[in-house]
DSSP file (Angstrom, degrees, kcal/mol; ACC not computed):
  #  RESIDUE AA STRUCTURE BP1 BP2  ACC     N-H-->O    O-->H-N    N-H-->O    O-->H-N    TCO  KAPPA ALPHA  PHI   PSI    X-CA   Y-CA   Z-CA
    1    1 A X              0   0    0      0, 0.0    15,-0.6     0, 0.0     2,-0.5   0.000 360.0 360.0 360.0 133.3  -49.8  149.2  319.3
    2    2 A X  E     -A   15   0A   0     13,-0.2     2,-0.3    11,-0.1    13,-0.2  -0.974 360.0-179.3-119.9 131.4  -46.2  149.9  318.5
    3    3 A X  E     -A   14   0A   0     11,-1.0    11,-1.5    -2,-0.5     2,-0.4  -0.930  10.4-151.9-125.6 153.3  -44.4  153.1  319.6
    4    4 A X  E     -A   13   0A   0     -2,-0.3     2,-0.4     9,-0.2     9,-0.2  -0.953   9.0-170.7-127.7 146.3  -40.9  154.2  319.0
    5    5 A X  E     -A   12   0A   0      7,-1.2     7,-1.6    -2,-0.4     2,-0.5  -0.989  11.2-157.6-132.7 124.3  -38.5  156.4  320.8
    6    6 A X  E     +A   11   0A   0     -2,-0.4     2,-0.4     5,-0.2     5,-0.2  -0.905  18.3 165.4-108.2 125.1  -35.2  157.5  319.2
    7    7 A X  E >  S-A   10   0A   0      3,-2.2     3,-1.4    -2,-0.5    -2,-0.1  -0.965  71.5 -20.8-137.8 119.1  -32.3  158.6  321.4
    8    8 A X  T 3  S-     0   0    0     -2,-0.4     3,-0.1     1,-0.3    -1,-0.1   0.908 127.5 -48.0  50.3  52.1  -28.7  159.0  320.1
    9    9 A X  T 3  S+     0   0    0      1,-0.2    19,-2.5    18,-0.1     2,-0.5   0.643 113.2 121.4  65.6  17.1  -29.3  156.7  317.1
   10   10 A X  E <   -AB   7  27A   0     -3,-1.4    -3,-2.2    17,-0.2     2,-0.5  -0.949  45.3-162.8-112.2 129.3  -31.0  154.0  319.3
   11   11 A X  E     -AB   6  26A   0     15,-3.4    15,-2.7    -2,-0.5     2,-0.5  -0.944   2.6-166.4-114.3 128.4  -34.5  153.0  318.5
   12   12 A X  E     -AB   5  25A   0     -7,-1.6    -7,-1.2    -2,-0.5     2,-0.4  -0.964   6.3-166.3-114.3 124.9  -36.7  151.2  321.0
   13   13 A X  E     -AB   4  24A   0     11,-3.5    11,-2.6    -2,-0.5     2,-0.4  -0.904   0.8-163.8-111.5 139.0  -39.9  149.6  319.8
   14   14 A X  E     +AB   3  23A   0    -11,-1.5   -11,-1.0    -2,-0.4     2,-0.4  -0.973   9.5 176.0-124.9 135.3  -42.6  148.3  322.1
   15   15 A X  E     -AB   2  22A   0      7,-2.5     7,-3.8    -2,-0.4     2,-0.4  -0.999   9.5-162.5-136.4 139.1  -45.5  146.0  321.2
   16   16 A X  E     - B   0  21A   0    -15,-0.6     5,-0.2    -2,-0.4     2,-0.2  -0.980   5.1-174.0-127.2 129.4  -48.1  144.6  323.6
   17   17 A X        -     0   0    0      3,-2.7     5,-0.0    -2,-0.4    -2,-0.0  -0.374  53.9 -78.6-100.4-170.6  -50.3  141.6  323.2
   18   18 A X  S    S+     0   0    0      1,-0.2     3,-0.0    -2,-0.2    -2,-0.0   0.833 127.7  10.5 -60.3 -32.4  -53.1  140.6  325.6
   19   19 A X  S    S+     0   0    0      1,-0.1     2,-0.3     0, 0.0    -1,-0.2   0.485 120.8  59.2-127.6  -4.3  -50.6  139.0  328.0
   20   20 A X        -     0   0    0      2,-0.0    -3,-2.7     0, 0.0     2,-0.4  -0.918  55.0-148.9-132.5 154.4  -47.1  140.0  326.9
   21   21 A X  E     -B   16   0A   0     -2,-0.3     2,-0.4    -5,-0.2    -5,-0.2  -0.990  17.6-161.6-119.0 128.7  -44.9  143.1  326.3
   22   22 A X  E     -B   15   0A   0     -7,-3.8    -7,-2.5    -2,-0.4     2,-0.4  -0.916   4.4-169.3-113.5 136.4  -42.2  142.9  323.6
   23   23 A X  E     -B   14   0A   0     -2,-0.4     2,-0.4    -9,-0.2    -9,-0.2  -0.992   3.5-175.1-126.9 130.3  -39.3  145.3  323.4
   24   24 A X  E     -B   13   0A   0    -11,-2.6   -11,-3.5    -2,-0.4     2,-0.5  -0.992   4.1-170.2-125.6 125.1  -36.9  145.6  320.5
   25   25 A X  E     +B   12   0A   0     -2,-0.4     2,-0.3   -13,-0.2   -13,-0.2  -0.962   8.7 174.3-117.1 127.7  -33.9  147.8  320.7
   26   26 A X  E     -B   11   0A   0    -15,-2.7   -15,-3.4    -2,-0.5     2,-0.5  -0.969  17.3-152.1-130.6 148.4  -31.7  148.6  317.6
   27   27 A X  E     +B   10   0A   0     -2,-0.3     2,-0.3   -17,-0.2   -17,-0.2  -0.983  22.7 165.3-121.4 126.7  -28.8  151.0  317.1
   28   28 A X        -     0   0    0    -19,-2.5     2,-0.4    -2,-0.5    20,-0.2  -0.928  31.0-145.7-135.8 160.7  -28.1  152.5  313.7
   29   29 A X  B     +c   48   0B   0     18,-3.0    20,-0.6    -2,-0.3     3,-0.5  -0.708  37.7 146.6-128.0  80.0  -26.0  155.3  312.4
   30   30 A X  S    S+     0   0    0     -2,-0.4    -1,-0.1     1,-0.2    18,-0.1   0.314  73.4  53.8 -96.6   8.2  -27.8  156.8  309.4
   31   31 A X  S    S+     0   0    0     -3,-0.1     2,-0.3    19,-0.0    -1,-0.2   0.150 106.5  50.9-125.0  18.3  -26.6  160.3  310.1
   32   32 A X  S    S-     0   0    0     -3,-0.5     2,-0.6    18,-0.1    18,-0.3  -0.950  81.4-107.0-146.8 167.0  -22.8  159.6  310.3
   33   33 A X        -     0   0    0     -2,-0.3     2,-0.3    16,-0.1    18,-0.2  -0.876  31.5-156.7 -99.8 123.7  -20.1  158.0  308.2
   34   34 A X  E     -d   51   0C   0     16,-2.4    18,-2.3    -2,-0.6     2,-0.5  -0.725   9.8-135.8 -97.2 149.6  -18.8  154.7  309.6
   35   35 A X  E     -d   52   0C   0     -2,-0.3    18,-0.2    16,-0.2     3,-0.1  -0.919  13.7-131.2-111.2 129.0  -15.3  153.4  308.8
   36   36 A X        -     0   0    0     16,-2.7     9,-0.0    -2,-0.5    15,-0.0  -0.324  38.9 -88.4 -67.6 155.9  -14.7  149.7  307.9
   37   37 A X    >   -     0   0    0      1,-0.1     3,-0.7    16,-0.1    17,-0.5  -0.297  37.9-114.4 -61.9 153.2  -11.9  147.9  309.6
   38   38 A X  T 3  S+     0   0    0     16,-0.2    -1,-0.1     1,-0.2    18,-0.1   0.655 110.7  23.8 -70.7 -16.5   -8.5  148.2  307.9
   39   39 A X  T 3  S+     0   0    0     16,-0.1     2,-0.8    18,-0.1    -1,-0.2   0.259  87.6 121.6-129.6  11.0   -8.3  144.4  307.0
   40   40 A X    X   -     0   0    0     -3,-0.7     3,-0.5     1,-0.2    14,-0.1  -0.687  32.7-179.0 -87.0 108.8  -11.9  143.3  306.9
   41   41 A X  T 3  S+     0   0    0     -2,-0.8    19,-2.4     1,-0.3    20,-1.3   0.612  85.6  37.0 -80.5 -12.7  -12.8  141.9  303.5
   42   42 A X  T 3  S-     0   0    0     17,-0.2    -1,-0.3    18,-0.2    20,-0.2  -0.513  85.0-177.3-134.8  65.5  -16.4  141.2  304.7
   43   43 A X    <   -     0   0    0     -3,-0.5    20,-1.8    18,-0.4     2,-0.2  -0.276  30.6-106.6 -70.2 151.2  -17.3  144.1  306.9
   44   44 A X  B     -i   63   0D   0     18,-0.2    20,-0.2     1,-0.1    -1,-0.1  -0.546  28.1-176.5 -73.6 138.0  -20.7  144.4  308.7
   45   45 A X    >   +     0   0    0     18,-2.7     3,-1.1    -2,-0.2    19,-0.1   0.113  53.2 109.0-117.4  17.8  -23.1  146.9  307.4
   46   46 A X  T 3  S+     0   0    0     17,-0.3    -1,-0.1     1,-0.2    18,-0.1   0.767  73.2  55.3 -66.4 -26.6  -25.7  146.4  310.0
   47   47 A X  T 3  S-     0   0    0    -19,-0.1   -18,-3.0    -3,-0.1     2,-0.3   0.369 117.2 -20.9 -95.2   6.1  -25.2  149.7  311.8
   48   48 A X  B <   -c   29   0B   0     -3,-1.1   -18,-0.2   -20,-0.2     3,-0.1  -0.965  48.6-113.1-178.8-165.0  -25.7  152.1  308.9
   49   49 A X  S    S+     0   0    0    -20,-0.6    23,-2.4   -17,-0.3     2,-0.4   0.361  89.3  67.6-138.4  -1.7  -25.8  152.9  305.2
   50   50 A X  E     + e   0  72C   0    -21,-0.4   -16,-2.4   -18,-0.3     2,-0.3  -0.982  61.8 166.9-129.9 121.0  -22.8  155.3  304.7
   51   51 A X  E     -de  34  73C   0     21,-2.7    23,-3.2    -2,-0.4     2,-0.3  -0.891  25.9-150.2-134.2 157.5  -19.2  153.9  305.0
   52   52 A X  E     -de  35  74C   0    -18,-2.3   -16,-2.7    -2,-0.3    23,-0.2  -0.947  34.6-106.7-120.4 148.4  -15.6  154.8  304.3
   53   53 A X        -     0   0    0     21,-1.7   -15,-0.1    -2,-0.3     3,-0.1  -0.456  21.8-158.0 -70.4 148.4  -12.9  152.2  303.6
   54   54 A X        -     0   0    0    -17,-0.5     2,-0.3     1,-0.2   -16,-0.2   0.449  65.2 -16.8-107.4  -3.1  -10.4  151.7  306.5
   55   55 A X  S    S-     0   0    0    -18,-0.2     2,-1.2    22,-0.1    22,-0.2  -0.977  91.3 -55.2-179.1-179.7   -7.5  150.3  304.5
   56   56 A X  S    S+     0   0    0     -2,-0.3     2,-0.3    23,-0.1    23,-0.2  -0.681  73.6 156.6 -80.8  99.8   -6.3  148.7  301.3
   57   57 A X        -     0   0    0     -2,-1.2    23,-2.3    21,-0.3     2,-0.7  -0.889  47.5-134.4-128.3 151.3   -8.7  145.7  301.2
   58   58 A X  E     -j   80   0E   0     -2,-0.3     2,-0.2    21,-0.2    23,-0.2  -0.924  33.3-147.6-103.9 105.0  -10.2  143.4  298.6
   59   59 A X  E     +j   81   0E   0     21,-2.8    23,-3.0    -2,-0.7   -17,-0.2  -0.514  29.0 167.4 -77.5 137.8  -13.9  143.3  299.5
   60   60 A X        -     0   0    0    -19,-2.4    27,-1.2     1,-0.4    28,-0.4   0.506  65.7  -9.6-122.7 -15.0  -15.8  140.0  298.8
   61   61 A X        -     0   0    0    -20,-1.3     2,-0.5    26,-0.1    -1,-0.4  -0.968  56.3-123.2-170.3 165.6  -19.0  140.6  300.7
   62   62 A X    >   -     0   0    0     -2,-0.3     3,-0.6   -20,-0.2   -18,-0.2  -0.990  34.7-139.8-122.6 120.5  -20.8  142.8  303.2
   63   63 A X  B 3  S+i   44   0D   0    -20,-1.8   -18,-2.7    -2,-0.5   -17,-0.3  -0.397  71.0  18.4 -81.6 154.3  -22.0  141.0  306.3
   64   64 A X  T 3  S+     0   0    0    -20,-0.2    -1,-0.2     1,-0.2     2,-0.1   0.691  79.7 152.0  67.4  24.9  -25.3  141.5  308.2
   65   65 A X    <   -     0   0    0     -3,-0.6     2,-0.4     4,-0.0    -1,-0.2  -0.404  35.5-138.7 -78.7 162.8  -27.2  143.3  305.4
   66   66 A X    >   -     0   0    0     -2,-0.1     3,-2.6    41,-0.0    41,-0.3  -0.942  34.5 -86.7-121.7 146.7  -31.0  143.1  305.1
   67   67 A X  T 3  S+     0   0    0     -2,-0.4    41,-0.2     1,-0.3     3,-0.1  -0.231 116.6  22.4 -52.8 131.2  -32.9  142.7  301.9
   68   68 A X  T 3  S+     0   0    0     39,-3.5    -1,-0.3     1,-0.3     2,-0.1   0.269  88.2 140.7  93.2 -10.2  -33.6  146.1  300.3
   69   69 A X    <   -     0   0    0     -3,-2.6    38,-2.1    38,-0.2     2,-0.5  -0.440  35.7-159.4 -68.8 136.4  -30.7  147.8  302.1
   70   70 A X  E     - F   0 106C   0     36,-0.2     2,-0.3    -2,-0.1    36,-0.2  -0.977   9.9-172.9-117.1 128.8  -28.7  150.3  300.1
   71   71 A X  E     - F   0 105C   0     34,-2.4    34,-2.6    -2,-0.5     2,-0.4  -0.921  12.4-153.8-122.4 149.1  -25.2  151.2  301.2
   72   72 A X  E     -eF  50 104C   0    -23,-2.4   -21,-2.7    -2,-0.3     2,-0.5  -0.980   9.0-160.9-120.1 133.6  -22.8  153.8  299.9
   73   73 A X  E     -eF  51 103C   0     30,-3.2    30,-2.2    -2,-0.4     2,-0.6  -0.962   4.5-158.5-120.1 119.2  -19.0  153.4  300.2
   74   74 A X  E     -eF  52 102C   0    -23,-3.2   -21,-1.7    -2,-0.5     2,-0.6  -0.856  23.3-132.2 -93.3 121.5  -16.7  156.3  300.0
   75   75 A X        +     0   0    0     26,-2.9    25,-3.4    -2,-0.6    26,-0.2  -0.645  34.6 166.8 -82.1 119.5  -13.2  155.0  299.1
   76   76 A X        +     0   0    0     -2,-0.6     2,-0.3    23,-0.2    23,-0.2   0.501  70.0  30.4-106.0  -9.8  -10.5  156.5  301.4
   77   77 A X  S    S-     0   0    0    -22,-0.2    -1,-0.1    21,-0.1   -20,-0.1  -0.956 101.0 -82.1-141.2 156.1   -7.8  154.0  300.4
   78   78 A X        +     0   0    0     -2,-0.3     2,-0.3    -3,-0.1   -21,-0.3  -0.408  65.9 155.6 -56.1 135.9   -7.0  152.1  297.2
   79   79 A X  E     - K   0  97E   0     18,-1.8    18,-3.1   -23,-0.2     2,-0.4  -0.953  34.3-132.6-156.0 173.1   -9.2  149.0  297.3
   80   80 A X  E     -jK  58  96E   0    -23,-2.3   -21,-2.8    -2,-0.3     2,-0.6  -0.993   6.2-147.0-135.9 142.6  -10.8  146.4  295.1
   81   81 A X  E     -jK  59  95E   0     14,-2.7    14,-2.3    -2,-0.4     2,-1.1  -0.950  19.1-144.2-107.1 113.6  -14.3  144.9  295.0
   82   82 A X        +     0   0    0    -23,-3.0     6,-0.5    -2,-0.6    12,-0.1  -0.669  29.5 166.5 -80.8 101.5  -14.1  141.3  293.9
   83   83 A X        +     0   0    0     -2,-1.1     2,-0.5     7,-0.1     7,-0.5   0.243  48.8  89.7-102.7  11.8  -17.2  140.9  291.8
   84   84 A X  S    S-     0   0    0      1,-0.2     3,-0.1     5,-0.1     8,-0.1  -0.950 107.0 -12.2-112.2 121.1  -16.2  137.5  290.3
   85   85 A X  S    S+     0   0    0     -2,-0.5     2,-0.2     1,-0.2    -1,-0.2   0.802 115.2  94.6  63.0  32.8  -17.3  134.4  292.2
   86   86 A X  S    S-     0   0    0      2,-0.4    -1,-0.2    -3,-0.1   -25,-0.1  -0.737  93.8 -92.6-133.3-173.9  -18.4  136.3  295.3
   87   87 A X  S    S+     0   0    0    -27,-1.2    25,-3.1    -2,-0.2     2,-0.6   0.419 100.2  92.8 -83.9   2.0  -21.6  137.8  296.7
   88   88 A X  E     -g  112   0C   0     -6,-0.5     2,-0.6   -28,-0.4    -2,-0.4  -0.865  61.1-165.3 -95.8 126.2  -20.7  141.1  295.1
   89   89 A X  E     +g  113   0C   0     23,-3.3    25,-2.8    -2,-0.6    -5,-0.1  -0.944  35.5 127.7-117.0 115.2  -22.3  141.4  291.6
   90   90 A X  S    S-     0   0    0      1,-0.6     3,-0.3    -2,-0.6     2,-0.2   0.013  72.7 -62.4-158.7  38.8  -20.9  144.2  289.4
   91   91 A X        -     0   0    0     -8,-0.2    -1,-0.6     1,-0.1     4,-0.1  -0.640  69.3 -62.1 109.0-168.3  -19.8  142.9  286.1
   92   92 A X  S    S+     0   0    0     -2,-0.2     2,-0.4    -3,-0.1    -1,-0.1   0.439 110.7  58.7-101.7  -1.3  -17.3  140.4  284.9
   93   93 A X  S    S-     0   0    0     -3,-0.3    -1,-0.1   -10,-0.1    -3,-0.0  -0.991  89.9-102.8-132.5 137.5  -14.1  142.2  286.1
   94   94 A X        -     0   0    0     -2,-0.4     2,-0.6     1,-0.1   -12,-0.2  -0.178  37.1-121.4 -54.8 149.6  -13.1  143.2  289.6
   95   95 A X  E     -K   81   0E   0    -14,-2.3   -14,-2.7    -4,-0.1     2,-0.5  -0.865  22.2-160.3-102.2 117.5  -13.5  146.9  290.3
   96   96 A X  E     -K   80   0E   0     -2,-0.6     2,-0.3   -16,-0.2   -16,-0.2  -0.844  13.5-168.4 -98.6 130.3  -10.3  148.7  291.4
   97   97 A X  E     -K   79   0E   0    -18,-3.1   -18,-1.8    -2,-0.5     2,-0.3  -0.867  11.5-155.3-121.9 152.1  -10.9  152.0  293.2
   98   98 A X    >   -     0   0    0     -2,-0.3     3,-2.3   -20,-0.2    22,-0.2  -0.773  48.2 -67.4-115.5 165.1   -8.7  154.9  294.3
   99   99 A X  T 3  S+     0   0    0     -2,-0.3   -23,-0.2     1,-0.3     3,-0.1  -0.277 122.6  30.0 -53.8 131.1   -9.2  157.4  297.1
  100  100 A X  T 3  S+     0   0    0    -25,-3.4    -1,-0.3     1,-0.4   -24,-0.1   0.152  88.1 123.2 102.3 -17.0  -12.2  159.6  296.3
  101  101 A X    <   -     0   0    0     -3,-2.3   -26,-2.9   -26,-0.2    -1,-0.4  -0.349  46.9-151.6 -71.6 159.8  -14.2  157.0  294.3
  102  102 A X  E     -FH  74 118C   0     16,-1.9    16,-3.2   -28,-0.2     2,-0.3  -0.999  11.6-172.3-137.1 136.1  -17.7  156.1  295.5
  103  103 A X  E     -FH  73 117C   0    -30,-2.2   -30,-3.2    -2,-0.4     2,-0.4  -0.952   6.5-159.7-125.2 150.5  -19.8  152.9  295.1
  104  104 A X  E     -FH  72 116C   0     12,-2.2    11,-3.3    -2,-0.3    12,-1.5  -0.997  12.9-174.8-129.8 134.9  -23.4  152.2  295.9
  105  105 A X  E     -FH  71 114C   0    -34,-2.6   -34,-2.4    -2,-0.4     2,-0.4  -0.929  13.2-155.0-130.7 149.3  -24.8  148.7  296.4
  106  106 A X  E     -FH  70 113C   0      7,-2.2     7,-3.1    -2,-0.3     2,-0.4  -0.978  15.0-140.9-125.0 142.2  -28.2  147.2  297.0
  107  107 A X  E     - H   0 112C   0    -38,-2.1   -39,-3.5    -2,-0.4     5,-0.2  -0.861  14.2-172.4-107.0 132.2  -28.9  143.8  298.8
  108  108 A X        -     0   0    0      3,-2.2   -41,-0.2    -2,-0.4     4,-0.1   0.303  64.2 -89.6-101.4   8.1  -31.5  141.3  297.7
  109  109 A X  S    S+     0   0    0      2,-0.3   -42,-0.1   -43,-0.1     3,-0.1   0.136 122.5  34.0 102.9 -18.3  -31.1  139.0  300.7
  110  110 A X  S    S+     0   0    0      1,-0.4     2,-0.3   -23,-0.1    -1,-0.0   0.584 117.3  34.0-128.2 -49.3  -28.4  136.9  299.0
  111  111 A X        -     0   0    0    -50,-0.0    -3,-2.2   -23,-0.0     2,-0.5  -0.823  63.8-133.4-118.4 152.5  -26.3  139.2  296.7
  112  112 A X  E     -gH  88 107C   0    -25,-3.1   -23,-3.3    -2,-0.3     2,-0.5  -0.929  26.3-157.1-100.3 122.4  -25.0  142.8  296.7
  113  113 A X  E     -gH  89 106C   0     -7,-3.1    -7,-2.2    -2,-0.5     2,-0.4  -0.879  17.6-122.0-106.3 130.0  -25.6  144.4  293.3
  114  114 A X  E     + H   0 105C   0    -25,-2.8    -9,-0.3    -2,-0.5     3,-0.1  -0.550  32.1 173.3 -69.0 123.4  -23.6  147.4  292.2
  115  115 A X  E     +     0   0C   0    -11,-3.3     2,-0.3    -2,-0.4   -10,-0.2   0.748  65.0   5.7 -98.3 -33.2  -25.9  150.3  291.5
  116  116 A X  E     - H   0 104C   0    -12,-1.5   -12,-2.2     2,-0.0     2,-0.4  -0.994  50.8-170.7-155.6 142.2  -23.4  153.0  290.9
  117  117 A X  E     - H   0 103C   0     -2,-0.3     2,-0.6   -14,-0.2   -14,-0.2  -0.961  10.0-166.8-135.7 118.4  -19.6  153.5  290.6
  118  118 A X  E     - H   0 102C   0    -16,-3.2   -16,-1.9    -2,-0.4     2,-0.8  -0.926   6.7-158.5-109.2 115.6  -18.2  157.0  290.5
  119  119 A X    >   -     0   0    0     -2,-0.6     3,-2.1   -18,-0.2   -18,-0.1  -0.832   6.3-156.9 -90.5 108.4  -14.5  157.2  289.4
  120  120 A X  T 3  S+     0   0    0     -2,-0.8    -1,-0.1     1,-0.3     4,-0.1   0.670  89.9  58.7 -65.6 -15.6  -13.5  160.6  290.8
  121  121 A X  T 3  S+     0   0    0      2,-0.1    -1,-0.3   -23,-0.0     2,-0.2   0.551  89.9  92.7 -89.0  -6.0  -10.6  160.8  288.2
  122  122 A X  S <  S-     0   0    0     -3,-2.1     2,-0.8     1,-0.1    -4,-0.0  -0.541  86.4-109.7 -87.3 152.5  -13.1  160.6  285.3
  123  123 A X        +     0   0    0     -2,-0.2     3,-0.3     1,-0.1    -2,-0.1  -0.728  40.1 172.7 -78.6 109.4  -14.6  163.5  283.4
  124  124 A X    >   +     0   0    0     -2,-0.8     3,-1.9     1,-0.2    -1,-0.1   0.152  41.1 113.5-105.5  17.5  -18.2  163.3  284.5
  125  125 A X  T 3  S+     0   0    0      1,-0.3    -1,-0.2     3,-0.0     3,-0.1   0.762  83.0  44.1 -64.8 -24.3  -19.3  166.6  282.9
  126  126 A X  T 3  S-     0   0    0      1,-0.4    -1,-0.3    -3,-0.3     2,-0.1   0.272 122.6-104.8 -99.5  10.6  -21.5  164.8  280.4
  127  127 A X    <         0   0    0     -3,-1.9    -1,-0.4     1,-0.1    -2,-0.0  -0.367 360.0 360.0  93.9-178.9  -22.9  162.4  283.1
  128  128 A X              0   0    0     -2,-0.1    -1,-0.1    -3,-0.1    -3,-0.0   0.324 360.0 360.0-150.5 360.0  -22.1  158.8  283.6
């Protein structure tokens, strides 16, 4: 039997076998926006799924992801996503972003694939 208790974004899971009790505690922030470090080109995404950039960085990977994880990044500073010869897959040319742009990525266990890129300066009235 497994039961969960959530308190302040902390989840504790309990499992009991015939002779042992197992406890797993994880902390996530799926109800807030986390900010990446100002110089971290490979920031950890283990603690959530919604992030803002913390500085002008050239991203090359996102650390500590799990297969199937989807993350959204709101660009608060000019930045670049290096999608050539890195674990970020999003076409054949690096993606340059300005403040207000948004990207969404999905992880397959090895690579992060770009699912969506919204350029806030583009006319999106007909969709994108």
